[in-house]
C-alpha positions as CSV (number, residue, x, y, z in Angstrom):
1,M,-5.0,-12.0,19.3
2,Q,-7.2,-10.6,16.9
3,T,-9.5,-13.3,16.8
4,P,-11.9,-12.7,19.3
5,I,-12.1,-9.1,18.2
6,L,-13.3,-10.3,14.6
7,L,-15.9,-12.9,16.2
8,F,-17.1,-10.0,18.7
9,S,-17.6,-7.7,15.3
10,F,-19.0,-10.5,13.3
11,V,-21.8,-11.2,16.0
12,L,-22.4,-7.5,16.5
13,V,-22.8,-6.8,12.7
14,A,-25.2,-9.8,12.4
15,T,-27.3,-9.3,15.3
16,K,-27.4,-5.3,15.3
17,V,-26.9,-4.2,11.8
18,N,-30.2,-4.2,9.9
19,I,-30.2,-2.5,6.5
20,K,-33.3,-2.1,4.6
21,L,-32.3,-3.8,1.2
22,P,-34.5,-3.5,-2.2
23,D,-37.2,-5.6,-2.4
24,E,-35.7,-7.6,-5.5
25,V,-32.4,-7.9,-3.3
26,Q,-34.6,-8.8,0.2
27,N,-36.7,-11.4,-1.6
28,Q,-33.6,-13.2,-3.4
29,R,-32.9,-16.8,-2.6
30,L,-29.6,-17.9,-0.7
31,S,-28.5,-19.8,-3.8
32,D,-29.0,-16.6,-5.8
33,K,-26.9,-14.7,-3.7
34,L,-24.4,-17.2,-3.4
35,R,-24.2,-17.8,-7.2
36,R,-23.3,-13.9,-7.4
37,I,-20.1,-14.3,-5.4
38,D,-17.2,-14.5,-7.4
39,Y,-15.3,-17.7,-5.9
40,L,-12.8,-18.3,-8.9
41,G,-11.6,-14.7,-9.0
42,S,-11.1,-14.5,-5.1
43,L,-9.2,-17.8,-5.2
44,T,-6.6,-16.8,-8.1
45,L,-6.0,-13.3,-6.6
46,V,-5.4,-14.9,-3.2
47,G,-3.2,-17.4,-4.9
48,A,-1.5,-14.6,-6.9
49,V,-0.7,-12.4,-3.4
50,G,0.0,-15.6,-1.3
51,C,2.6,-17.1,-3.7
52,L,4.4,-13.8,-4.3
53,L,4.3,-13.2,-0.3
54,L,5.5,-16.8,0.5
55,G,8.2,-16.4,-2.1
56,F,9.6,-13.2,-0.5
57,S,8.9,-15.0,2.9
58,L,11.2,-17.7,2.1
59,K,13.8,-15.7,0.4
60,T,14.5,-13.4,3.6
61,T,13.8,-15.9,6.4
62,E,15.1,-19.2,5.1
63,E,18.0,-17.2,3.1
64,M,17.2,-18.9,-0.3
65,G,18.7,-17.8,-3.5
66,W,16.5,-16.1,-6.1
67,S,17.4,-19.5,-8.2
68,D,16.3,-21.8,-5.7
69,P,13.4,-24.0,-7.5
70,I,11.2,-23.3,-4.3
71,I,11.3,-19.6,-5.0
72,V,11.2,-19.7,-8.7
73,V,8.0,-22.1,-8.6
74,L,6.5,-19.5,-6.4
75,L,7.1,-16.4,-8.3
76,A,6.3,-18.2,-11.6
77,L,3.0,-19.2,-9.7
78,S,2.1,-16.0,-8.6
79,V,2.1,-14.5,-12.3
80,I,0.1,-17.5,-13.5
81,F,-2.4,-17.0,-10.9
82,S,-2.6,-13.0,-11.5
83,F,-2.7,-13.9,-15.4
84,S,-5.7,-16.4,-14.6
85,F,-7.2,-13.6,-12.2
86,V,-7.5,-11.3,-14.9
87,M,-8.8,-14.0,-17.6
88,V,-11.6,-14.9,-14.9
89,E,-12.5,-11.2,-14.4
90,K,-12.7,-10.5,-18.2
91,H,-14.3,-13.8,-19.5
92,W,-16.0,-16.2,-17.0
93,A,-17.0,-14.2,-13.7
94,P,-20.4,-13.2,-14.0
95,F,-20.1,-10.7,-11.1
96,P,-16.4,-10.1,-11.0
97,V,-14.6,-8.5,-8.1
98,M,-12.5,-6.2,-10.4
99,P,-15.0,-5.7,-13.5
100,L,-12.5,-5.0,-16.5
101,R,-15.2,-2.3,-18.0
102,L,-14.4,-0.3,-14.9
103,I,-10.9,-0.9,-14.4
104,T,-10.1,0.0,-18.2
105,K,-11.7,3.7,-17.9
106,R,-9.2,6.6,-17.1
107,T,-10.4,7.7,-13.6
108,P,-10.9,4.0,-11.9
109,L,-7.7,2.9,-13.7
110,A,-5.8,5.9,-12.3
111,V,-7.2,5.7,-8.8
112,S,-6.7,1.8,-8.4
113,L,-3.1,2.1,-9.4
114,S,-2.3,5.2,-7.3
115,N,-4.1,3.4,-4.1
116,L,-1.9,0.3,-5.1
117,F,1.4,2.1,-5.0
118,M,0.7,4.6,-2.5
119,S,-0.5,2.0,0.1
120,M,2.6,0.0,-0.8
121,S,4.6,3.2,0.4
122,A,2.3,4.0,3.2
123,F,1.8,0.6,5.0
124,S,5.7,-0.4,4.6
125,M,6.1,2.3,7.3
126,L,3.5,1.0,9.5
127,Y,2.3,4.8,10.2
128,N,-0.9,5.9,12.3
129,A,-2.0,9.2,10.4
130,P,-5.2,11.2,11.8
131,L,-7.8,12.6,9.7
132,L,-8.1,16.2,10.8
133,S,-9.0,19.0,8.6
134,I,-9.4,17.2,5.3
135,P,-13.3,16.8,5.3
136,R,-13.6,20.5,5.8
137,I,-11.2,21.4,3.0
138,M,-13.1,19.0,0.5
139,R,-16.4,20.7,1.5
140,R,-14.9,24.3,1.2
141,T,-13.5,23.8,-2.1
142,G,-15.6,20.9,-3.7
143,K,-12.6,19.7,-5.7
144,L,-10.3,16.7,-5.3
145,Y,-7.4,17.0,-7.9
146,T,-5.3,19.4,-6.6
147,L,-5.9,17.9,-2.7
148,T,-5.0,14.6,-4.2
149,L,-2.1,15.7,-5.9
150,V,-0.7,17.8,-2.6
151,S,-1.4,14.4,-0.3
152,A,0.8,12.5,-2.8
153,L,3.6,15.0,-2.8
154,L,3.5,15.1,1.2
155,S,4.3,11.2,1.1
156,I,6.9,11.7,-1.2
157,Y,8.6,14.5,0.9
158,A,8.2,12.4,4.1
159,M,9.7,9.3,2.0
160,V,12.9,11.6,0.9
161,S,13.6,12.8,4.3
162,A,13.4,9.8,6.1
163,S,16.0,8.6,3.3
164,L,18.2,11.4,4.2
165,W,18.5,10.6,8.3
166,S,21.8,9.5,9.8
167,E,23.6,9.4,13.0
168,S,23.8,13.2,13.3
169,S,20.0,13.7,12.6
170,S,18.2,14.9,15.6
171,Q,15.3,13.5,17.6
172,F,13.2,16.6,16.1
173,H,13.6,15.3,12.5
174,L,13.0,11.5,13.5
175,W,9.4,12.4,14.6
176,V,8.4,15.4,12.6
177,D,9.6,14.3,9.2
178,L,7.1,11.2,9.3
179,I,4.1,14.0,10.2
180,P,3.7,14.7,6.3
181,Q,3.1,11.2,5.5
182,G,0.2,10.7,7.9
183,F,-1.5,13.7,6.6
184,G,-1.0,12.9,3.3
185,M,-2.2,9.4,3.2
186,A,-5.3,10.3,5.3
187,S,-6.1,12.8,2.8
188,F,-5.3,10.5,0.0
189,I,-7.4,7.8,0.8
190,T,-10.5,10.2,1.5
191,S,-10.0,12.2,-2.0
192,T,-9.4,9.1,-4.1
193,L,-12.4,7.3,-2.8
194,I,-14.7,10.2,-3.4
195,A,-13.0,10.7,-6.9
196,M,-13.7,6.8,-7.8
197,I,-17.5,7.2,-6.6
198,V,-17.8,10.3,-8.6
199,G,-16.4,9.2,-11.7
200,V,-18.4,6.2,-12.1
201,Y,-22.2,5.6,-12.8
202,K,-24.5,5.3,-9.8
203,E,-25.0,1.4,-10.3
204,D,-21.4,1.0,-10.5
205,M,-20.3,2.9,-7.1
206,A,-20.4,-0.3,-4.8
207,V,-18.0,-2.3,-7.2
208,A,-16.1,1.0,-7.7
209,T,-15.5,1.3,-4.0
210,G,-14.4,-2.9,-3.7
211,I,-11.8,-2.0,-6.3
212,T,-10.3,0.9,-4.5
213,Y,-10.3,-1.4,-1.2
214,L,-8.9,-4.2,-3.1
215,F,-6.1,-2.3,-4.6
216,R,-5.4,-0.4,-1.1
217,T,-5.4,-3.7,0.9
218,T,-3.0,-5.5,-1.7
219,G,-0.8,-2.3,-1.8
220,Q,-0.4,-2.5,2.0
221,V,0.2,-6.2,2.0
222,L,2.8,-5.7,-0.5
223,G,4.6,-2.8,1.0
224,V,5.0,-4.4,4.2
225,S,6.4,-7.7,2.6
226,L,8.5,-5.9,-0.3
227,S,10.0,-3.6,2.0
228,G,10.9,-6.4,4.6
229,A,12.4,-8.4,1.8
230,I,14.8,-5.4,0.8
231,L,15.8,-4.6,4.6
232,Q,16.8,-8.3,5.0
233,A,18.8,-8.5,1.7
234,V,20.4,-5.1,2.2
235,L,21.2,-6.1,6.0
236,L,22.9,-9.5,4.8
237,Q,24.9,-8.1,2.4
238,K,26.3,-5.3,4.6
239,L,26.8,-7.4,7.8
240,R,29.0,-9.8,5.7
241,E,30.9,-6.8,4.4
242,R,31.5,-5.3,7.7
243,I,32.1,-8.3,9.7
244,T,33.8,-10.9,7.4
245,G,34.2,-9.1,4.0
246,P,36.8,-6.4,2.9
247,D,35.3,-3.6,4.8
248,A,35.5,-5.6,8.2
249,A,37.0,-3.2,10.9
250,Q,40.7,-3.7,11.6
251,D,40.6,-5.9,14.8
252,L,38.0,-8.0,13.0
253,E,40.5,-9.0,10.4
254,T,42.6,-10.9,13.0
255,W,39.8,-13.4,13.9
256,T,40.8,-16.9,13.7
257,L,38.9,-19.4,11.7
258,N,36.8,-20.5,14.8
259,D,35.8,-16.6,15.2
260,V,34.9,-16.5,11.0
261,E,32.6,-19.3,11.7
262,N,31.0,-18.1,14.9
263,S,30.5,-14.7,12.8
264,V,27.8,-16.6,10.7
265,Q,25.8,-17.2,13.8
266,I,26.2,-13.8,15.1
267,I,24.9,-12.4,11.7
268,Y,22.1,-14.6,11.9
269,D,21.3,-13.3,15.6
270,I,21.5,-9.8,14.4
271,R,19.3,-10.1,11.5
272,H,16.5,-12.1,13.5
273,A,16.9,-10.7,17.0
274,A,18.0,-7.0,16.8
275,E,17.6,-6.9,20.8
276,I,21.2,-8.7,21.1
277,I,22.8,-5.5,19.5
278,P,23.4,-3.7,22.8
279,T,24.9,-6.7,24.1
280,L,27.6,-6.9,21.2
281,E,31.5,-5.7,21.9
282,P,31.6,-2.3,20.4
283,T,33.2,-3.1,17.1
284,L,30.4,-5.5,16.4
285,R,27.7,-3.2,17.8
286,K,29.1,-0.4,15.5
287,A,28.8,-2.7,12.5
288,A,25.4,-3.8,13.3
289,V,24.1,-0.5,13.6
290,D,25.5,0.9,10.5
291,S,24.3,-2.1,8.5
292,Y,20.8,-1.5,10.0
293,A,21.0,2.3,8.7
294,D,22.0,1.4,5.3
295,A,19.6,-1.3,4.9
296,L,16.8,1.4,6.3
297,R,18.1,3.9,4.2
298,V,17.1,1.6,1.1
299,V,13.9,0.9,2.0
300,F,13.0,4.7,2.4
301,I,14.5,5.3,-0.9
302,F,12.2,2.2,-2.2
303,Q,9.3,3.7,-0.4
304,A,10.1,7.4,-2.2
305,A,10.3,5.6,-5.7
306,L,6.6,3.9,-5.0
307,S,5.1,7.3,-3.7
308,T,6.4,9.1,-7.1
309,L,4.6,6.3,-8.9
310,G,1.5,6.6,-6.9
311,F,2.0,10.5,-7.7
312,L,2.1,10.1,-11.5
313,A,-0.6,7.4,-11.1
314,C,-2.6,10.7,-9.7
315,L,-2.1,12.9,-12.7
316,P,-5.1,11.3,-15.4
317,I,-7.6,11.5,-12.6
318,Q,-10.4,13.7,-13.8
319,E,-11.6,16.8,-11.9
320,S,-15.3,16.9,-10.7
321,V,-17.2,19.0,-8.7
322,L,-18.9,17.5,-5.6
323,P,-22.3,17.7,-5.7
324,G,-24.0,19.9,-2.6
325,T,-20.7,21.9,-2.2
326,P,-20.6,25.8,-2.8
327,A,-18.8,24.9,-5.9
328,A,-21.2,22.8,-7.4
329,Q,-24.0,25.4,-6.4
330,Q,-21.6,28.1,-8.2
331,Q,-21.5,26.0,-11.2
332,Q,-25.3,25.3,-11.6
333,D,-25.9,29.1,-11.1
334,R,-23.3,29.7,-14.2
335,D,-25.2,26.9,-16.0
336,Q,-28.5,28.3,-15.5
337,E,-27.3,32.0,-16.6
338,N,-25.9,30.4,-19.7
339,N,-29.2,28.7,-20.5
340,G,-31.0,31.8,-19.9
341,G,-28.9,33.8,-22.0
342,E,-29.4,31.4,-25.1
343,E,-32.8,31.3,-24.7
344,G,-33.0,35.1,-24.5
345,R,-31.2,35.3,-27.9
346,E,-33.6,33.0,-29.4
């Protein structure tokens, strides 16, 4: 469904966007431009993420065990590809997508890791958050550090609130508890991107921006994949306990062998087609709903843990005064006064 839109966007950008590049870039041969692409780094990165996602997907959808050879091989390949990606970026790529000279610095590393964890947390809930007053706040204060930490804390608050949902939770809480996540992630994305740009030299801004998006998009994919894997694993465990296990309802304990065999199919249907839940008999329906509630609670706890990691990763970010803001002007005035005072003493 997205292909026509992507093709339209490609044609629109190719025909309408005309950015004046420096002469040394404009006059480069096509072969020189192609040589600047980090093919091997991109391939190893795709291999690392792809093998990891395929392993989690097969584990949850095909109900393979963690010890299954296919799962073990895929996860091992993901580790190998990840190590290879780092080695390629460090030793062989002339123009790496993730230059280690940047990623090993304090602020770029902190921004990258915080984006990874926060994106995993946020996009596993598939939210839509508006950017409302964040640019105005940044413009007025001229600083990012406090705003970034507050944004991360809002995400933690939303995840913890979601993990406390129960049957007695009102519709008000089900909707309102998610609002801090939207505001928090919206401001977090903006503030950390600017912190990354301010924290590197001008010639590294483009690459630094790319690193931010690399970690953020990787976090989005991993967040959805890992949360889905956790949901299915916990759901399967709880359904088995409530339908065929020791915690089964009393009227389910009298099932015949044929009923137990049918329960395997029922569990499969509940996991892969939630719309059948309203059609189940009351006892089975309650078991399914309670199992989904338990599984979602574990997912929300997982997301809260990721948000906490994201908050901790924000702590080393260096505070920088944004150019062109009132705070920057005040800083400049103070510097001029200090310099004037020193010259007067001389």
